[in-house]
PAGU-881394 format. One record per atom (N, C-alpha, C): x, y, z. Coordinates in steps of 0.05 Angstrom, whole numbers, plus 5000, padded with zeros to 4 digits. Atoms other than C-alpha are relative to their C-alpha. Last residue first. Layout:
BEGIN
XYZ
...
This chain:
BEGIN
502950064994
454648674816
499149744988
500150224981
462348654813
497149925005
498750235011
463049094751
499849755017
501650115022
457849594774
501249744989
502650084989
461349704841
498349864978
499650234983
468249734811
497449885009
499250225018
466150194754
500549755016
502350105015
462350644802
500749764982
501550164980
468450694847
497549894986
498650264997
472350914785
498649825020
500550175023
467051444767
501549735002
499450284993
466751744836
499749814977
502550155001
463252404818
500549705003
501849904980
469052834842
497349865000
501249755008
473852404802
497950085022
502350025017
477951864837
498950284993
499150005028
484951944865
497749994980
499649735010
482052164933
501150014972
502449845009
478951484947
500750264986
501849954978
485251054949
498050214991
498349804988
488150534935
499950254983
498549805015
482750044914
501650185019
499549764983
479349404936
501750194983
497749835008
476148824898
500350235020
500749735008
471448244909
502450154992
501849894980
471647554942
499150284993
498749854979
474647234880
497950135018
501450044974
470746714841
501350145023
498150144983
475946744784
498849945028
499550265012
470446914735
501949835016
502550164997
468147474781
500549724989
500250074972
475247754785
497649825006
497950204994
476047724709
499749915029
501050255013
469448104700
501949775006
502150104982
472048614752
498749754988
498850134976
478548684713
497849895018
498850255009
474748834648
501249845023
502350185006
470349354682
501149734991
501050104974
476649664712
497749804995
498250224993
479549714641
499249895027
500150235018
473450104618
501849775008
502550154996
472850554679
499849764982
502349835008
480250734669
497449845007
502650135006
486450414700
497950214995
502049974979
493250744694
497549854992
501850235000
499750744654
498150035024
501350084975
503551374637
498449744996
501550255004
508551594585
498949915026
500850164977
511252304581
498449754992
497850174992
515252644526
499249815023
497549855000
509052944492
502349815006
500649735006
503152504512
502550175002
497649865009
503551754511
499350284992
500349745015
498051404550
502750124994
497649844999
497150694578
499550254983
499649805020
491050294598
502850135002
499949734988
490349634634
500750204979
502449934984
488148934615
500150265013
500350184977
494948674592
497750095019
498350245001
495949264545
499549855026
500250184977
491449844528
501949774996
500050285006
492250454483
499649835025
499650035029
492251214477
500149704993
499050265009
489451384546
500249984970
502050215005
488452124560
501349744989
498650205018
494352524587
498149774995
497449905007
492053164622
501549824981
500149765018
484652994621
502750084991
502150055019
484252274649
499750244980
499050135025
491052394681
497849974979
498349815015
488452894734
500749884972
501749775006
482652484762
501550214984
501750045023
486951864756
498550254992
502750094996
491852154806
498649954973
502049805004
499252224788
497249875003
502650084990
505651864806
498050224996
500550275009
512651894774
497249905008
499250065028
514752504813
499549714994
497550165001
510852594878
500649944971
499050044973
505153054899
502749855000
501049804982
502653354834
501349985027
502650064987
506852914789
499350215020
500849834978
512453044738
497349915011
501749785010
514552434697
499250185023
502950004992
520052014728
498650244988
500749964972
526651924692
497050005005
497849864986
530351894626
499450055029
500849754987
526051384590
502550135013
498149904981
526650774544
499150285010
498249785008
520650464510
501950085022
497350105006
517749784525
501950214992
498350084976
510349964522
502749904991
500650264989
507850284457
501749945024
502750014990
508251034446
499449735013
501650235011
515751084439
497349985013
500849945027
519151754450
498249794987
500850235016
519851754525
499150084973
497850065018
523852284563
499449754982
499649785019
518952254620
502449934983
497349925007
516251654658
500050254982
499149905025
509551504691
503050074998
497149974997
505651144744
501150074973
498350115020
498051234747
502950035008
497849825008
493051324802
501649874978
501449765011
486651014829
502050214992
498849744994
490350354836
498450224988
500149805022
486149714835
501350265010
499349724994
487349104879
500050174975
498249895021
483748434869
500450305006
501149765013
480848154934
502150104980
498149845015
482547434955
498550234987
498549844981
478847065011
502150184985
501849804987
473446804964
501450175020
500549785018
478946474922
498350225013
502550025015
480946044981
499650254983
501849784993
488346105000
497449984983
502250074983
491545414995
498250235009
499050024972
498445574969
497749945020
498550244998
496045434898
501149955028
501950235000
490745964907
501549745003
501350004974
496146464926
498049785002
498150104981
500146284864
498849995028
499650295004
494246354818
501949885021
502450134990
492547044847
500349694997
500049974971
499747284837
497649855012
498050184988
500247004766
499950015030
500850275003
493647334746
502049805012
502250084982
495348004776
499449704998
502749935010
502048114742
497949875018
500949734990
509448104760
497450084986
501550024975
510547354752
499050265011
502050224999
515947444699
498749995027
499350204980
519348124698
497849795001
497349984989
519948654643
500749785020
500349914972
513748424604
502750005013
498349774994
515948354531
499750115028
497450015012
510247914508
501650255005
500149935029
504647964557
502849984989
497449975013
502947734628
499650084971
498850255009
496047864656
502850054990
501750224991
492348394696
501249734993
500950185021
497948894689
498349775011
502050194990
498049424743
499049814979
499450064972
504249864734
498049805012
502449944983
503749824658
500649935029
501750244997
510749814627
497750085018
502749924992
515950324603
498249755000
501949955022
522850014600
497250085011
501950185012
524950424636
500949715002
499650015029
530750904647
498149814986
500149745013
528651114717
500249994970
498050085020
526950424745
500050244980
497850084982
523450734806
502249874983
497649845005
519751034746
502049975023
500249714998
514650484749
502650134998
498049865016
513149734745
499550305003
498150205010
509449254791
502350144985
497249924994
506149824830
502149794991
499249755014
499449464826
502850065009
499450065028
496348794847
500450264984
499249745012
496548934921
501049974972
497650075016
492648314943
500850254984
499949795020
487848544998
502649964984
497649865007
487147885034
499450224980
499149985028
480747635066
502850134999
502449995016
477147435130
500650034970
500849755012
483447205163
497449994985
500649824978
485646655211
498850274990
502150134983
485546085160
499150195022
502749935010
489246555112
497849875017
501149774986
495546505155
497150064991
500750064973
497045805131
498650235015
502150215000
496745995058
499149935028
502549875005
500546645068
497749804999
502150205001
506246275100
497350134997
501650034976
511746775084
497849804996
498449944977
517546865034
498549965026
498750244990
514246504975
501450045027
502150184992
509447074963
501249755012
501049934973
515547544964
497749825009
500549724994
519047214905
498750035028
498249924979
522046514898
499750295009
498950244986
518646424831
502050095021
497750125012
515047074813
501049765017
500550285008
507947214835
502449864988
497750105015
509547854873
499749704994
501150135024
502648094894
502349914982
498649995025
504648264965
498649864977
497650165004
499648305021
501250044972
499049935027
494348745052
502649864996
497349915005
491448385112
500450084971
499150035027
484648245143
502950094997
497049994999
481448135211
500949944972
498650065025
473948295214
503050025005
498549785014
471348285285
501049894973
501849785007
465847825312
501350244987
501450045025
470047195310
498350234991
502350175000
475047395363
498549994973
502449855010
479448005368
497549824999
500749774983
484747685412
497550134992
500650094973
485046995381
499150225017
502750135000
484447295311
499349905028
502249805003
490147775324
497349875001
500349854976
494747235352
497850214998
501250174980
493546785293
499550145026
502950015007
495047355245
498549825020
501149744993
501747475281
497050004994
500249984971
503546735280
498650275008
502150184991
502046685206
499550025030
502549885009
506447295191
497649835009
500749764984
512147035234
497350124992
502350064983
512346325204
499050255014
502550055015
516846495145
497549965016
500550285007
522246815188
497349964986
501450134978
523147475225
499249714994
498950274999
528447715176
498649845022
500950154976
525248375154
501149724998
500150295004
528448865106
499449865026
497850144986
526949605106
499649704995
498349774993
522850045058
502449915017
501649785010
520549365031
501750255004
499249724999
524648735039
497950184988
499149905026
522648025057
500650305003
497750175008
520947595118
501150074972
499050204980
514247965124
502249824987
501250265006
513648555075
501249805020
498550015025
510649075074
503049985006
497150054995
506048915132
501449974974
498649955025
499149225120
503049995005
497149994996
494848935175
501350034973
498650085024
487349085173
503050045005
497249915002
483149115236
501249894975
497950195003
475649055248
502750134996
501150275001
468849365255
502249794997
498550215014
471150055276
498849735003
499349935027
466950665292
501149774985
502150065019
463150415353
500750054971
500350295003
469450385396
497949924980
500850065027
470851125383
499649704995
500849765015
471751465450
499049944972
502849924996
471550805487
499150254985
500049764982
478050585455
497250105003
502249994982
476249915423
500250235020
502550035015
480749975362
497550035018
500349765017
486550245403
497249984986
500349774982
485949725459
499550264984
502750004992
484949185406
499450235019
501749925022
491449375374
497150015008
499749715004
495249355440
498250104978
501449864978
492348665456
500250304997
502950015004
494348405387
498550155022
500649825022
501548645396
496950014996
499749724990
502048325465
499250204978
502249954981
499347665438
500150295010
502649945013
503847685376
497750065019
502050054979
510247755416
497350064989
498650144979
516347705369
498149945024
500150295005
511747885311
501449845022
502750094994
510748585340
499849694997
500250014971
518248695340
497249905009
498150214991
518648515267
499849975030
501350264998
512348915253
501849785010
500650094972
515349585272
498949735002
497650074985
518749715205
499549895028
499850294997
512049685169
502549925016
500250094972
510550425183
500349705004
498349854981
512850755119
500149885028
497249995009
510250255068
501850135021
499449865024
503750125105
503050014994
497650075015
502849935177
500450184976
497549934987
496149915212
502349914982
497750125013
489249935179
502650105013
497749834994
483150075222
502449864989
497750134988
477149745190
502250205004
497449855000
470450075175
502149835015
498350084978
464049705155
502750144997
497149975002
458950045111
501349905025
498850255012
451749765110
503150025000
499450204980
449450305159
501149744989
499750245017
450250865109
500649765017
501449945024
447851495145
500049774981
502849954993
449751265214
498350054975
501250264995
456150965185
497150035009
500450145026
457951645154
498649735005
502349885013
456851995221
499449864973
502450084984
461551515256
497550114987
500650285008
466551615199
497649905016
501349995027
466052365211
499449724990
502849914997
467352255285
498550024974
501550214987
473551845270
497050085004
500950215018
476052335219
498349795013
498150125019
476352905269
498749794982
500149855025
471953035330
501649854979
498550115023
470352635392
499550184976
498150214993
468052815463
501849914977
501250265005
464853485445
502149785004
500150184977
467754085481
498849734995
497350034987
470154525424
500049795022
499649804978
463854415383
502649945014
498850104975
463354065316
500250235020
497349914994
458554355265
501049875026
499949874974
452353955245
502950075006
501049735003
451053775172
500050165025
502749964988
451553035189
498850284995
501950195012
457252895140
497250045011
500750244985
460853515163
498049834986
498050205005
464354035119
499249735011
499950075029
458254485113
502149794993
502450135009
457054465188
500149924971
502349825001
464254625205
497649854990
501349965026
469154075223
497650195003
502849914999
474054075281
498950054972
500549805020
480453655278
497050075000
500249734988
481153265343
499350224980
502349964982
480052525330
499950285012
501750234993
484152245273
497750085017
501850085022
486852875240
498149785009
501649775008
489553145306
498149934978
502349974982
491752465332
498250244992
500549714999
496252335272
497550055017
497849845011
498951635284
499550295004
501149805018
494451245331
502350174990
500549744989
498550675362
498650174978
501749825017
499049925351
499750275014
502749954993
504749595390
498650184979
501650245000
511449255378
497150045006
499250164977
515449865400
498249755002
497649914985
511750285349
500449825024
499150234984
506750065295
502750085013
497150064999
503050655266
500549755016
498950004974
495650705246
503049924999
499050234986
494550855174
500550055029
497150035001
490050855137
501550255007
499049744991
482550765150
503049975003
497650034983
480250165109
501150275006
497949795001
473150265085
502349915018
498049984978
468149715069
501950234995
500950164977
461749585028
501950045024
498050164987
462250094973
498949845023
499150215019
457150374924
502249835011
502250195006
452850814969
500849774983
500850144975
458951154999
497849804995
498550254996
461651314929
499149845024
501750245004
456351814910
501349745006
499250135024
461652364903
498149774992
500649835023
458152804954
500849884973
502949965004
457852245005
499550164975
501250265007
464951985000
497050024995
499750045029
467152714998
499049734991
502449915014
464152785068
500349974970
502050215000
469752355095
497550084985
501250054974
474852885075
497849784998
502050215005
479653025018
499049905027
502649894993
483353685021
497849804995
502050105020
489153354984
497250115006
499549905027
494253785021
497949914980
498249775002
491253645090
500350104971
501549764992
485153195099
501750254998
501349885023
488752655058
498550265007
498749745007
493352525117
498750144977
500249814978
488851995147
501050274992
497449934988
488151625081
499650225021
500249714994
481551285063
502550075016
498349894979
482650605030
499550305002
498249785007
476850314990
501650095024
498649864978
473149654994
501950214989
499249765016
467949324950
501250205020
498749784985
467048624979
500850224981
497149965002
462448194936
500950235018
498850074975
455447984958
503050035000
498150215000
451348314904
501249955027
500950275005
447948984900
502249805000
499750065029
450649614934
499149714996
497350075007
447749735004
500249934970
499650295004
441150085010
502949954992
497150034999
441450795036
500649714997
498850275002
434350975017
503050035003
497250015009
429651555031
500949724996
499449925027
423251515072
502949964992
501650135021
422651475147
500850114973
502249835011
428151675195
498649854978
499849975028
432151125229
497650164990
502449905014
433251195303
500650004970
499749995029
438150825348
497450084987
502350105014
437850975423
500550054970
500749895026
444251035463
497549884989
500050205021
445450935537
499050134974
502050224996
446451565577
500649784980
502250015020
452651995576
498249765006
499750195022
456752085639
497650004982
499850274991
456052725681
500449814976
501550195016
457453445663
500549725010
498750255004
459453955716
498349814983
499350045028
456454645706
501849754996
497249915001
456354785782
501149974972
500049714996
448654755777
502850115001
501049914974
449154055748
500350305002
498149814989
449753835675
498850115026
501149794983
446453205648
502350195009
498549974975
448352775589
499050245015
500449764984
444052495533
501850015023
499450034972
445151995477
499550265013
500249784981
442451935406
500749915028
499750104973
444351505346
500050235020
498849814980
442051655276
500249855027
499750104972
440451225215
501450205017
497249994989
438051565151
500049905029
498850265003
431951435107
502849985011
501850235002
430252175103
501649744996
500250105028
435452675126
498349754999
498650255006
434553055191
499649924971
498149955022
432653795198
501649754993
501049955027
429253685265
502250044980
497849935018
430853405334
498850024972
500650085027
425053435383
502250094982
499049835021
427253455456
499249894973
500950075028
424653175521
501350204981
499050275006
427353155593
498849904974
502050214996
426653915602
501349734994
500550034971
432354415613
498049785005
502849954991
435054355543
499849965030
500050004970
441954385509
497350095009
501849824985
441954195435
500649985030
501849865019
445853855378
498250195015
502149864987
451953595416
498350164980
499749715003
455953115374
497650145012
497849904984
456752385395
500450304999
497550115009
452552125338
502450105015
500650175023
447052595359
502649904988
497850065018
448152865429
499049824978
500950215018
442853215471
502249964979
499049985027
445953615529
498949764984
499150245013
441653675591
501150064972
501150055027
440254235640
501249744989
500449755014
441554505710
498749964973
499450015029
440753885753
499350274988
502149935019
441053965829
500950004971
500549714999
446253995885
497850094980
500349914972
446853255902
499450295003
497549864992
445353045830
499650115029
500049914972
440352585796
502650145006
497650064985
438852485722
499750105029
498449794988
431752505695
502549895013
500349974972
429051945651
502050205012
498250164983
429052065577
499450045029
500649974971
424852315519
501849825016
498550164981
426452415445
499050075028
500349904973
422052665388
501349805020
500550214980
424552525318
499750135027
500049934971
424952945255
499549765017
498049794992
426252965180
500250065029
497749995019
422852375146
502250185010
500949925027
418452275208
502449994981
497949995020
419351935276
498850064973
500649805020
414052125327
502150034978
502750015008
417351735383
499650214978
500749855024
424351565407
497049964993
501850145017
426551345476
499250184978
502349875013
432651605511
498249804985
499750035028
436851185559
497650124985
501050255012
435851465628
500549994970
502950015003
440352045650
499149724990
500950025028
447351895674
497050014998
500250275011
448752145744
499350014971
502650135001
450852845761
500249724989
501249965026
457953035781
497349864999
499750225020
459353035855
498750084974
502149985020
460053665896
500549794979
502749974989
463653595963
497950044979
501650254999
470953695945
497150075007
497850174991
471754005896
501050105027
500050245015
465354275865
502249815008
501750204990
463554805916
500149734986
501850095022
466555355875
498149785009
502749904996
469555735934
498049904979
501249995026
476555595908
497150095000
502050215005
479355795975
498950024972
502250014982
485656225974
498149784993
499250024972
492656195945
497749985020
498449774993
490756445876
500650015030
499949825022
485455905873
501450255008
499449724994
486355315920
500150164974
499749805021
483154625915
500750285012
498549774989
484454135971
500650214979
500749914973
482053525932
501750235007
498449794987
481953285859
499050065028
501249735004
478752615841
501750215015
500549834977
482151935831
498850274993
502949974996
481351445773
499350195023
501050084974
488151355742
497150075003
499850294996
491351725684
499149945028
498850124976
489352425665
500149704999
500450285000
487952855603
501449885024
497750184999
487553595616
499149714996
500550284997
483154195608
502549845001
497750155011
482954945616
499549705006
499650294994
476855385624
502649904989
498250135019
475756145627
500449715010
499050264992
470356565660
501849894978
498950165021
468157295658
501149735011
502050185012
463457605709
501149824979
502150094982
468258175725
497849844985
501649784992
473758185672
497949905019
502950055000
478657615670
498550255010
501649774992
485957695650
497049934998
499849944971
490157065649
498150225010
502650044987
487956795581
500150055030
502349885013
493357025532
497349965014
499749715003
499756925570
497550134989
498349935023
497456235592
500250304998
501149905025
494456145661
502150044979
499749725003
497855725714
499050094973
500649915027
495955025736
500150314999
500449715003
498954705798
499650074971
500049905027
498753975820
499350304999
501149735001
500553655886
500350114972
502950025007
501452895886
498750274999
501350234987
509052945883
497149974991
498150074980
510653645859
498949775017
500650154976
506953775796
502449985018
497750144989
506654235736
499249865025
500550184977
501154495690
502649875008
497550134995
501455085642
499849855026
498749944975
494355245620
502749865001
501049744991
490155245556
500950075028
500349795019
491754505544
498750255013
501849794993
494253925586
499950214977
499749785020
497653255581
497950215006
498150105021
498852655627
500450214978
500549865025
495852925692
502049914980
498249795009
496252425749
499050134975
501449835019
492551925792
501850234992
501050165022
496251345825
498450164979
497850155012
497151695892
498849824978
499050234985
491152145906
502249854985
501150255010
490852805868
501049775018
498650254995
491853465903
498549774987
501650214988
489854155878
501749765005
498550224989
492454825856
498149805012
501750204987
489455345809
501849785010
498650254995
493355975791
498249815015
501250204982
490356595761
501749755002
498950275003
492557245729
498649815019
497949995020
490357975718
501349724996
497850174990
483657935753
502149984978
498750205017
478858505737
502149845015
497649895013
474658855790
501349774984
500749755014
467558735814
502450134986
499849744987
468158025838
499250234982
502649944988
465557345813
500150285014
499749764984
471357235765
497350085010
501949795005
470556515741
500550245019
499449784982
475755965734
498250234992
501049745009
473355325701
500550205022
500349794979
477354685709
498950254987
500149715007
476454105661
499650175024
501049824980
478253365666
500050294990
499649725007
479052815615
498750185021
502349835000
479752095639
500950284989
499449715001
484151495644
497550174997
497349964992
484350745653
500950295001
499150234984
476850685651
502850045011
499850255016
475051135593
501349775016
498850214984
472251735631
500149754984
499950275012
470452395599
501349815019
501649995025
468353095622
500049744985
498950225016
470653035694
498349974976
501850195011
468653725721
501649784985
498850225015
472254215767
497849824989
501650244999
470354895793
501149794981
498950205018
474755495809
498349755004
500550284994
471656125839
501449824980
500150185023
473756855841
499449725010
501949905020
473257465885
499949834976
502649954988
476457195949
497950094980
502250115016
482056875910
497350065011
501950174985
487957275934
497749924983
501849854983
493057535885
498249815015
499849715003
498857345839
498350155019
502649885003
500156625858
500150305001
501650014976
507556455851
497350134995
499449784981
510456345782
498249975024
502149824993
510055675747
501050225019
500549964971
515155265710
498150225006
498149844986
514455135635
499350015030
501349794986
510854565601
502050155018
499649745013
514754175549
498950235016
497149945001
515653535590
500650274988
499249864976
508253555606
502950075000
498750174981
506753385534
500950155024
497249944997
502053895502
501249815020
499250144976
495353685474
503050035004
501549894977
492554195425
500949885026
501450194984
497554065370
498850135024
499049994972
499154645325
498449805016
501950114981
498454595249
501350005028
501949814990
502455075207
498049905020
498949744992
505954555166
497950195010
501149924974
502353885166
501150275010
499349724997
503153675093
498850115025
502049824989
502952925094
501150285002
498949814981
506952485047
497850185010
499449735011
503451895016
501250175022
500349824977
503951165040
500850284991
498349765000
502950684983
499350175024
501749765000
500050005000
501850255000
């Protein structure tokens, strides 16, 4: 699987490691005219998110503030934002930033942190005096409200009702959350949500807020499907899977909502979210900002509702949650590895059980556990060479897949993207793909990138040939040979997906139109030399011929090969005739704005 470069210049992380936080000055003034109140806004068992709110209750401005508190042993702050936080033993101190220290009479400011452990703050001080907020200690957060019930469902609205929450000081109001995003705050225990889309699935929860503005845990969820409309899955029983890249939200400006506007969401069955990283033998989230913190405006959001600063989940994960509510047939898998991040698999293979446990902890993180239906492993390449070389042995891949299946169980999808090197003694022969297939739902066979300008002087050749042909630069480097070899090793045809690239590979300095010409280097590309999206090539360098089931184009000094709707149709017919489980593609953003390549895959497999 190709791993593109991310353009992250200018982005600032919101969560600051404690190691980077500066020391604190002494409290600036007494706290007789201000209060500090605490709320635990999230709790995921082994950790939590907390928020302090400082309010000026006096008649004169406050120029700075310092909040101090004690945590019991075993509870600590791991990262913080909007304040500088330090500790001495179990005593914690938070000092205002340069930009949020001044509070006019009646004004308030909040800062937050992520914590480890389960304890609550005690002995609160604000600017050296009493916090006077009544929330720490002695004011508990409210209970969870009752699970909502739905009534009066129409094409565009639903009425919700729920049992009241309880609190030792009284309930102030309730937040109504749709798909984890707050859509209303009400004082009653009913709410009618309007402006919905016909024939669409939604999920609602409710949380209470007490008179100190502390929020309690969310209620259970109620699923609602509006009347009318249709979000029927694509026809047939074949897998139609696309990769969505985490970094595509930057330079490519490609977001989950593009799957809706292009029409692609109604034509696929599965999404692989790429990529999680593999570090120290464990699965980890790579770009946390893109994954779960980037805020979306109403017009950018799948649901049409803007993200708020205090909602529990934002970013791609929340958008995928909204997509699944709208298209309930779609399953989402979290893909780990890829070309750049495969170096960590050797350590993971040394302890498959520990690796699998770490992956399940990421996939089932309470903040987004409902988003993912499985895990995809993109190890490039076990017991062979990719960006780096692996020597973990031919059994390592099978052992890793066995560990994942044992940990995730039968209710999760477990898949892998694998080599398509069908040559004798090549990468397929380096690992036990046949034995490992017993533990997997399917393989994404990467039947592309066979040839390209990584051989700068050519010969020019299609990067995704379906079959061999006279003059092919390397025997076994084609889809048919790869699929045949995997079948011969015992992999059932139904567990093999044919790979399609939504991009082309090209050379420059080429004078020959037919394949086999010499070149001087890589053709210019928008993001990387030698590579260009289909959506660009279809107009900038239209196809001039076909070979081995894929298209090529000679324009000026440049020569490109790529798949078109017509060649994809041919490949899908071949996949059906081979009784394959379906097809997958890399990746959504290379398609046209109306999703013509996705349409070709969906229609060809129907």
